[in-house]
N, C-alpha and C positions, 0 to 999 in steps of 0.2 A: 504494500500500500504506500503511495507516495506520501512524503512528509508535507503537510499543509500548515499554513498559518492559521492560528485559532483567533477568535474574535478579540475579546479583551479579558483582563484578569478577573473582572467581576463575574464572568461566565464560568469560571473554574469552580470545581467542587472544593469543599473545605479540606478534604484530604490532600488534594493537589496543592492548595495554598500552603498547608502545613509542611508538605515535603519541600516545596520551593523555598520557603523561609528557612527551614532547617539546613538544606543543602547550602544555601548562600551564606548562612551564618558560619558554618564549618569552613567554607571556602575563605571567608574573611579572616577567620582565626589563622588559617594556613598562611595567607598573605601577610598578616601582621607578624607572624612568627619567623618566617624564613625570607620574606621580601618579594616573593612572587608565588604563582601557582593557583591563585583564587579562580581565575577563569578557566585554566586548564582542568581543574577539578570540577567546576560547576557547569561549564557549557555543555558537555555531552549529556549530563544528567538532566539539566533543565530543558535541553532541546527535545528530549524524549517525552517530557511532561507537557511542554508548551513551547513550540519553536518560535512563537512571537517574542519570547524573552531574549532572543538572539538576533542581531547584535546590539541594537540601540539601547534597550533598558540597562543591560550590563555596562555598556560604555557610559551611560549617563551617571550611574552610581560610582563608577571607578574614580573619577576626579575627587569626589567627596571622601571616599574611603582613603585614597592616597594622600589627600591633603592632611588628614589626621596622622598618617604615617610620616609624611615629610616633616611635620612639626615635631613629632616625637624623635626623629632621627636627624634633626637639623644640625648642621656644623660639619658633616662628613661627606658632603656632596662633591662628586667629581664633575665640576661644571663643564669643562671641555667635552667630556663624554656625553653629557646631556644635550649640549648644543649640536654636536655632530649627529647624534641619533635623531634629533628632531628635524634637522635639515634633510636627512635621508627619509624621514617618515612621510614628508609631504607628497612626493611622487607615489609612494606606496598607498597612501590614502586615496589618491586620484584613481589608481588602478583598481583598488578595492571597490570603490563606488561604481566604476565602469563594469566590473565583473558582476556585481549584484544586479545592475540594470539589464544585463544580458542573459542572466540565468533565471529560468522560470521557477516558480514556487515548487513545482513537482521535483526539481532537481536540487533543492536546497539541502536535503539530507545527504546527498552524495558529496556536495561541497563541504558541508560541516564535517562529515566523517573523514574525508580525505585530508583536509587541512589539520584536523585534530591529530590524526595519526602522523602527519608530517611534523607537527609541533613536538610530539613525543619522540619521534625519530631524531630530531635535532638535539633534544635533551639527552638522549641515550647514545648519541653518536661518538662521544668522547673526543670530539674535535677540540683542538686548542688553537684559538685565534689570537693574533697579536692585537693588542688594544690600540690600534692606530686609528686616526680619524677616518680614512676611507673605509676600513673594516666596520667601525661602529656606525658610520653612515649607511653602509649597505645593510647591516643588521636592522637599523631603524627603518629602512625601506621595506624589508621583508616583514618586520613587525607591524608596520602600518597597514600593509595589505592584509595580513592575517587578522589583525584586530578589527579592521573595518568590515571584513566579510563575515567572520565568525566570532569576534570578540576576544580572541586569544592573541595577544601581541607580546607576551612575556618571553617565550623561549628563545627567539633570536637574540634579543638584547641580553638576556641572562647568559647566553653562550658567549657573547662578545665581552661581557664584563665580569666573567666568573672568577678572574684572578684578583678582583678587589677584595679587601678584607670585609668581613660580615657587616659591620656597621656602615662602612662606606658603600657597600653593595646595596643595602636596603635604602640608604639615604639617597643614592643616585637613581635607583629604579623608581622611587616614589614621585619625584617631580617630573620625570620622563612620562610616567603614566598619567599624571594630572594633565599636562599640556598635550601629550599625544592623544589621549582619549578625547579631549576637547576638539582637537583637529579632526579626528574621525567623525565625531558627532556633527561638526559643521559641514564636513564633506557629504555626509549622508543626508543632512537637511537640504543642502543645495542640490543634491542629486535626486530629490523627490522621494527619498526612502522613508522619511519620518511620518508616523501616523499618530493619531490621538491616543490610541491604545498604548503606545510606548510610554506616555506620561504615567498612566495608571500602573503599568507594569514596573516602571522605575520606582514609584512610590511603594510598591509591594516589596521590592528588594532593599530599599534604603534602611529601614530599621534593623534588618538582619545584618547589613554591612557594618553599621555603627556598633551594634552589639558585639559582633565578631572581632572588630579592631580593639575594642575595650578589653575584651577577654584575653586577647593575644599578648597584651603588655607584660603581665607577669610570666608568661610562658616562653618568652624569647630565649632565655638562657637555659631552659630546662628541656626543650623538645629535642628529640633525635631527628635532625633534619634529613638525614639519609633515609631513614625508615619512612618518614612522611612523604618524601619525594617519590619513592618507589610505590608507596600506597596510591599516590595520585596517578602515577603512570598506569598502574593496574586498572583502576576504576575508569580512567579516561579512555584507555584502550578498549575496555569492554563496552563503554557507552558509545564510542565511535563505531565499533563494529556493529552494534545494535542499530545505530542510525543507518549505516550502509545497508544492512540486511532489510530494514523496514522500507527503505527507499527503493530497493531493487525488487522486493517481492510484495 
């Protein structure tokens, strides 16, 4: 059965709303604890429940969530890396908007599944990239395309910046996500992809995001990031495969 967009969040059942809020709160705890991974965890699961949550509602909530993280981790930002990544993100956003305008709703599941598996592949690739401006800009471009189409922009940037110390990594990722998500939202609005239902769905996710970030504060130094990351990969892969199968059959 093809993956189709649902009407608005108000039409969802109480169980679906509970699952959505729970999933995104856990995703926000992950983001606040290790610096990325919220959307990689949440997108495939939310897309199975209600594909209308992808990508705009998640992108709308991202700047608010990451503003909280940027304030908490302030003082450790690698500013040249943020600038280079944002310069590269702009053409990626343009290509992402173009891709969404050309792909029918019946094929969104295929796009979601393929790009989610690509994101996981990037994280598991073991690639070591030099943190040069061209490399970070290229990562920003790939990130912009993936974020604008499926709401997952973290893996390319995380790969390019993974040699940064933990506090600097989290501090650098947060302002990039704040500005980068805003650029993606602007591109989607200008591209005619924004709908009224996106506002309602964003409001549904917002309390979960705030709660998750607040919970993550005391957990930063206690979590086993390696185990969490592989847990994310497992669930994301399962969700992506389920999306692909549902779209094909």
